[in-house]
N, C-alpha and C positions, 0 to 999 in steps of 0.2 A: 474557380476563378471566374467571377461575373465578366461579361463583356462591357458592361457600362459600369464606370467608375462610381463607387458608392460615396455618397456625401454624408459625413458623420458630424460636422461642425455647422452651426447656423450661419456663419459668415456675416452675422450682424442683421440678417433678415428676421423681422419681428414674427412673421408667420412661422417661419422654421423654428425659431426659438420656442414659441409656445407649443407647436407639435412636438418637437424633440423632447422638450421638458415633460409633457403629459406622458408620453410613451416611456420614457426612462423611468419615471416615477411609478407607473402602472406595471412595466414589465421588466424594469432593470437594464434595458438596452433597447436599441432601435431595431425595428424589423427591417429585413433586407429591402422590402418593397418601399418602405418609407425613405430609405437611403438613395434608392434609385429615383423616386418620384420627387425627391428633393431637388432635382436639376430643374424643376418647374414648379415652384411653390403653388401656383393656381391649381395645377393638376393634382398635386398632393392634397390640397384642401378638399377638391371635388371627390377624390378616391375616398378619403376619410369620411366625408359626408355620406357618400353611397353605402359605405361599410355600416355606418351608424344607422342609416335608414332601414337597411336590411335587417339589422338586429332589432331595431325599435318596432319594425312592422308586425312582429309576432306571427308572421306567415309560416316561419319554419319553427318547428319544435327545437328547443335549444340543443337536445341530444342529437338530432338530425343534423342540425347546423355543425356541431362539433365533429360529427362523421364525415360531413362534406368537406371541412376544412382539412381533416386528416387525410382524406382521399386525395384531395388536390395537392397536399404536400407530398404524398407518396408518389403521385404520378409525375410530379415535377422533380423528384429526387431530393426534396429538401427535408431537413430534420423538422420535426414537429414537437 
């Protein structure tokens, strides 16, 4: 059980509506981090931009990036 209440409805916020729709379309549901960051849409937007920049930079091999994601999930006890 998370310590911070997760937000799963956009509450009419246009930024949340856009992010939630894209994530649900791409993955079928919302990531837990998205639901937590949704408390502050500006931080959610910045976090999504940071993630996109890391992926677009090409500095990490896609296979290595996948292993990093998996390792972080395991360290945090999250399903991947």
